[in-house]
C-alpha positions as CSV (number, residue, x, y, z in Angstrom):
1,X,57.4,49.9,85.1
2,X,58.2,53.5,84.1
3,X,55.4,55.9,83.4
4,X,56.7,56.6,79.9
5,X,56.1,53.0,79.0
6,X,52.3,53.6,78.9
7,X,52.4,56.2,76.1
8,X,53.9,53.7,73.8
9,X,52.3,50.4,74.5
10,X,48.8,50.6,73.1
11,X,46.6,52.6,70.8
12,X,43.0,53.9,70.9
13,X,40.3,51.6,69.8
14,X,36.5,51.2,69.9
15,X,34.7,51.3,73.3
16,X,31.5,49.5,74.4
17,X,29.8,52.9,74.9
18,X,29.7,53.6,71.2
19,X,31.2,55.6,68.4
20,X,31.9,58.7,70.4
21,X,34.1,56.8,72.9
22,X,37.4,55.1,72.6
23,X,39.7,53.2,75.0
24,X,43.2,51.9,75.3
25,X,44.6,49.3,77.6
26,X,47.2,50.1,80.2
27,X,49.5,47.1,81.1
28,X,50.4,47.3,84.8
29,X,53.5,46.1,86.7
30,X,51.6,43.2,88.3
31,X,50.6,41.8,84.9
32,X,47.1,43.2,85.2
33,X,45.4,45.8,83.1
34,X,43.5,49.1,83.5
35,X,41.6,50.8,80.7
36,X,41.6,54.5,79.8
37,X,38.5,55.8,78.1
38,X,38.0,59.1,76.2
39,X,35.0,60.9,74.7
40,X,35.4,62.2,71.2
41,X,32.5,64.4,70.1
42,X,32.0,64.5,66.3
43,X,33.3,67.4,64.3
44,X,34.6,70.8,65.5
45,X,33.1,72.3,68.7
46,X,32.2,75.9,69.1
47,X,33.5,77.1,72.5
48,X,31.5,80.1,73.8
49,X,33.1,82.4,76.4
50,X,33.2,81.2,80.0
51,X,33.2,77.4,79.2
52,X,35.7,74.8,80.3
53,X,38.0,75.1,77.3
54,X,41.6,74.4,78.5
55,X,40.5,71.7,81.1
56,X,41.0,68.0,80.9
57,X,38.9,65.9,83.3
58,X,39.8,62.4,84.4
59,X,36.9,60.4,86.0
60,X,37.6,57.6,88.6
61,X,34.8,55.2,89.4
62,X,34.0,53.8,92.9
63,X,33.7,50.3,94.4
64,X,31.9,47.6,92.4
65,X,31.6,50.0,89.5
66,X,33.0,51.0,86.1
67,X,32.7,54.0,83.8
68,X,29.3,54.1,81.9
69,X,28.2,57.7,82.6
70,X,28.0,58.8,79.0
71,X,25.9,61.8,79.9
72,X,28.7,63.1,82.2
73,X,31.2,62.8,79.4
74,X,28.9,64.6,77.0
75,X,28.3,67.4,79.4
76,X,32.0,68.1,80.0
77,X,32.9,67.8,76.3
78,X,30.1,70.1,75.3
79,X,31.4,72.6,77.9
80,X,34.7,72.6,76.1
81,X,36.7,70.2,78.3
82,X,38.6,67.1,77.2
83,X,37.0,64.1,79.0
84,X,38.7,60.9,80.1
85,X,37.8,58.1,82.5
86,X,39.6,55.1,83.8
87,X,38.4,51.6,84.7
88,X,40.8,50.5,87.5
89,X,42.4,47.0,87.6
90,X,39.9,44.2,88.4
91,X,36.9,46.4,87.4
92,X,34.7,46.7,84.4
93,X,36.5,46.5,81.1
94,X,39.4,44.7,82.8
95,X,37.3,41.8,84.3
96,X,38.7,38.6,82.8
97,X,38.2,36.1,85.6
98,X,41.9,36.1,86.5
99,X,41.5,37.9,89.9
100,X,38.9,38.7,92.5
101,X,36.7,41.6,91.2
102,X,37.7,44.9,92.9
103,X,40.5,43.3,95.0
104,X,43.2,45.6,96.2
105,X,45.4,45.6,99.3
106,X,46.3,49.3,99.3
107,X,44.5,52.1,97.5
108,X,47.9,53.6,96.7
109,X,48.4,50.8,94.2
110,X,46.0,52.7,91.9
111,X,48.6,55.5,91.7
112,X,50.0,53.4,88.8
113,X,46.8,53.8,86.8
114,X,46.6,57.5,87.7
115,X,50.2,58.1,86.7
116,X,49.7,56.4,83.4
117,X,46.5,58.2,82.6
118,X,48.0,61.6,83.6
119,X,51.0,61.0,81.3
120,X,48.8,60.2,78.3
121,X,46.5,63.2,78.9
122,X,49.4,65.6,79.5
123,X,51.0,64.4,76.3
124,X,47.8,65.1,74.3
125,X,46.9,68.4,76.1
126,X,50.1,69.8,77.6
127,X,48.7,73.2,78.6
128,X,45.3,72.1,80.0
129,X,44.4,72.2,83.6
130,X,44.0,68.6,84.8
131,X,41.0,67.9,87.0
132,X,40.7,64.6,88.9
133,X,37.0,63.7,89.4
134,X,36.6,60.7,91.8
135,X,33.5,59.0,93.0
136,X,33.1,57.2,96.3
137,X,36.2,54.9,96.8
138,X,37.6,56.5,93.7
139,X,37.3,59.8,95.4
140,X,39.2,58.5,98.4
141,X,42.0,57.1,96.2
142,X,42.1,60.4,94.2
143,X,42.5,62.4,97.4
144,X,45.5,60.3,98.5
145,X,47.0,60.6,95.0
146,X,46.7,64.4,95.0
147,X,48.5,64.5,98.4
148,X,51.2,62.1,97.3
149,X,51.8,63.8,93.9
150,X,51.9,67.6,94.6
151,X,51.6,69.6,91.4
152,X,50.4,66.6,89.4
153,X,46.8,67.8,89.1
154,X,45.2,71.3,89.2
155,X,41.9,70.7,90.9
156,X,40.1,67.8,92.7
157,X,36.3,67.2,92.4
158,X,34.9,64.5,94.7
159,X,31.5,63.0,94.0
160,X,30.3,61.5,97.3
161,X,33.8,60.4,98.4
162,X,34.1,57.6,100.9
163,X,36.3,59.7,103.3
164,X,34.9,58.3,106.5
165,X,33.5,55.0,107.8
166,X,29.7,54.8,108.0
167,X,29.8,54.2,111.8
168,X,31.9,57.4,112.3
169,X,35.6,57.8,113.2
170,X,35.1,56.0,116.5
171,X,33.7,52.9,114.6
172,X,36.6,53.0,112.1
173,X,39.2,53.2,114.8
174,X,37.5,50.3,116.7
175,X,37.6,47.9,113.7
176,X,40.9,49.0,112.1
177,X,43.1,46.7,114.1
178,X,40.8,43.7,113.5
179,X,40.9,44.2,109.7
180,X,44.6,44.9,109.7
181,X,45.2,41.5,111.3
182,X,42.7,39.8,109.1
183,X,44.3,41.3,106.0
184,X,47.7,40.1,107.0
185,X,46.5,36.6,107.5
186,X,44.1,36.3,104.5
187,X,43.6,39.4,102.5
188,X,41.4,37.5,99.9
189,X,38.9,36.3,102.5
190,X,35.4,37.2,101.4
191,X,33.1,38.8,103.9
192,X,29.3,38.4,104.2
193,X,27.3,40.5,101.8
194,X,26.0,43.8,103.2
195,X,24.6,45.2,100.0
196,X,20.9,44.3,99.7
197,X,20.6,45.7,96.2
198,X,18.8,48.9,97.2
199,X,21.2,51.2,95.3
200,X,20.9,49.1,92.1
201,X,17.1,49.3,92.3
202,X,17.4,53.1,92.5
203,X,19.5,53.5,89.4
204,X,19.2,50.6,87.1
205,X,16.7,50.7,84.2
206,X,16.1,47.0,84.9
207,X,14.4,48.1,88.2
208,X,13.2,51.5,89.3
209,X,16.1,53.6,87.8
210,X,16.8,55.2,84.4
211,X,20.4,54.0,83.7
212,X,21.3,51.1,81.4
213,X,24.6,49.4,82.2
214,X,26.3,46.0,82.4
215,X,25.0,44.1,85.4
216,X,27.9,41.7,85.2
217,X,30.4,44.6,85.5
218,X,28.2,46.3,88.2
219,X,26.3,43.5,90.0
220,X,23.0,44.0,91.8
221,X,24.5,43.3,95.2
222,X,28.0,44.5,94.3
223,X,31.3,42.5,94.4
224,X,32.1,40.3,97.4
225,X,34.1,42.5,99.8
226,X,37.4,41.1,101.1
227,X,39.4,41.8,104.3
228,X,42.2,43.2,102.1
229,X,39.9,45.7,100.5
230,X,38.3,46.9,103.7
231,X,41.7,47.2,105.4
232,X,42.9,49.3,102.4
233,X,39.9,51.6,102.8
234,X,40.3,52.0,106.6
235,X,44.0,52.8,106.2
236,X,43.3,55.4,103.6
237,X,40.5,57.0,105.7
238,X,42.9,57.2,108.6
239,X,45.3,59.2,106.5
240,X,42.6,61.6,105.5
241,X,41.6,62.0,109.2
242,X,45.2,63.1,110.0
243,X,44.9,65.8,107.3
244,X,46.1,65.7,103.7
245,X,47.0,69.4,103.5
246,X,46.1,69.6,99.8
247,X,47.3,72.8,98.2
248,X,44.9,72.7,95.3
249,X,41.2,73.7,95.2
250,X,38.8,70.9,96.2
251,X,35.1,70.6,95.6
252,X,33.0,67.9,97.3
253,X,29.5,67.0,96.1
254,X,27.2,65.3,98.6
255,X,23.5,64.5,99.0
256,X,21.7,66.4,101.7
257,X,20.7,63.2,103.4
258,X,21.3,59.5,103.6
259,X,19.2,56.4,103.8
260,X,21.2,53.5,105.4
261,X,18.4,51.1,106.3
262,X,18.6,47.5,104.8
263,X,15.1,47.6,103.4
264,X,13.5,49.2,100.4
265,X,11.8,52.6,100.7
266,X,11.0,55.2,98.0
267,X,13.2,57.5,100.1
268,X,16.2,55.6,98.7
269,X,15.6,57.3,95.4
270,X,16.4,60.7,96.8
271,X,19.3,59.9,99.2
272,X,22.7,58.5,99.5
273,X,22.3,54.8,100.5
274,X,26.0,54.1,100.9
275,X,27.5,56.8,103.0
276,X,26.9,58.7,106.2
277,X,26.8,62.0,104.5
278,X,27.2,64.1,107.7
279,X,30.4,62.3,108.6
280,X,31.8,62.7,105.1
281,X,30.9,66.4,105.1
282,X,32.8,66.8,108.4
283,X,35.8,64.8,107.2
284,X,36.0,66.8,104.0
285,X,37.4,69.7,106.0
286,X,40.6,67.6,106.5
287,X,41.4,67.5,102.8
288,X,43.2,70.8,102.4
289,X,43.3,74.5,102.7
290,X,40.4,75.3,100.3
291,X,37.1,73.4,100.2
292,X,33.9,74.0,98.3
293,X,31.2,71.8,99.8
294,X,28.0,71.4,97.8
295,X,25.0,69.6,99.4
296,X,22.3,68.6,96.9
297,X,18.8,67.8,98.0
298,X,17.6,64.6,96.5
299,X,21.0,63.4,95.3
300,X,21.9,59.7,95.1
301,X,25.2,58.2,96.1
302,X,26.5,59.0,92.6
303,X,25.1,62.5,92.3
304,X,25.5,62.3,88.5
305,X,23.0,59.4,88.4
306,X,20.3,61.3,90.3
307,X,17.0,62.6,88.9
308,X,17.5,65.1,86.0
309,X,16.8,68.2,88.0
310,X,19.3,67.2,90.7
311,X,22.1,66.3,88.3
312,X,21.5,69.5,86.3
313,X,22.4,71.4,89.6
314,X,25.4,69.1,90.0
315,X,26.7,69.8,86.5
316,X,26.2,73.6,87.0
317,X,28.0,73.5,90.4
318,X,31.1,71.7,89.0
319,X,31.4,73.6,85.8
320,X,30.9,77.1,87.3
321,X,33.3,76.3,90.1
322,X,36.0,75.0,87.7
323,X,35.5,78.1,85.5
324,X,35.8,80.4,88.6
325,X,39.2,78.7,89.4
326,X,40.7,79.5,86.1
327,X,41.6,83.1,86.9
328,X,41.5,83.2,90.6
329,X,45.3,83.3,91.0
330,X,46.0,85.2,87.8
331,X,47.8,88.6,87.8
332,X,44.5,90.5,87.8
333,X,43.4,93.8,89.1
334,X,41.7,91.9,92.0
335,X,45.1,90.5,93.1
336,X,46.6,94.0,92.8
337,X,43.7,95.4,94.8
338,X,44.2,92.8,97.5
339,X,47.9,93.6,97.7
340,X,47.1,97.3,98.0
341,X,44.7,97.1,100.9
342,X,47.0,94.7,102.8
343,X,50.0,97.0,102.3
344,X,51.9,94.6,100.0
345,X,51.8,96.7,96.9
């Protein structure tokens, strides 16, 4: 299915998040669907100097998740950016009972969704800088996409990306062959649950958190993990470990600490309960030539679902970084000065 097909096949309609959001279905080559969401603030927006005017942001959710972060959309739109998000196949708005939730055999299959979203956004905003913002597994997929499609996006922002296995590179290498074999034999085989619901307790307003979302689309203990999905993640992480050599600026947001114990503790409300953050921080250096690593004290696995004071710092870190990238390679007096002192002018 060609990318140009997507710009003609569907139109924008109402979204479950309310009047300021719209969505459109993307029909995929395998017969499934993805959903593109956009935020449309009412009326004209005043854009003060130094904001994110001229940027378009595409958000990609993580495992057992979907897009519901309305505050994130409102922040970027208020800062002047155009905000979009995608619910990937077999997630959220696309769950219809026809396939295992979250199932995928290669994260590169999501490139179809990314290509379709990028075409639609580029058609609407041809001169905007396109920023891919990926969370967790979505951050891992987004990193592979940026490497496979040079020049397709202008900046990559990763929100607690699942770049390395929780048990370190040694652990990933040790189990990779086992899951590769299992995936070939039965990719749909469901594995025992490992999510005790601690993360949901930390973020859901039904428990100890502040966020209201659909617990059918984002279950308390997550979707059942399959051998095919785990193999897809391990293969993607192995590619990152070899170095992606990204030529675009990359920012990674991570909590300052993790809490990986299977029992509830109030510490879980100020830590990443899904990733080994030290291993991810180390692996981030294999993404490309330029990395801005931000460690946030008290951040959750999704830093934009953390306590208000923490996510305020996260918003400021992303927006100020993106704004700083706007002119860094422009033909400015700083570039001329750098060329002078190095004897190139």
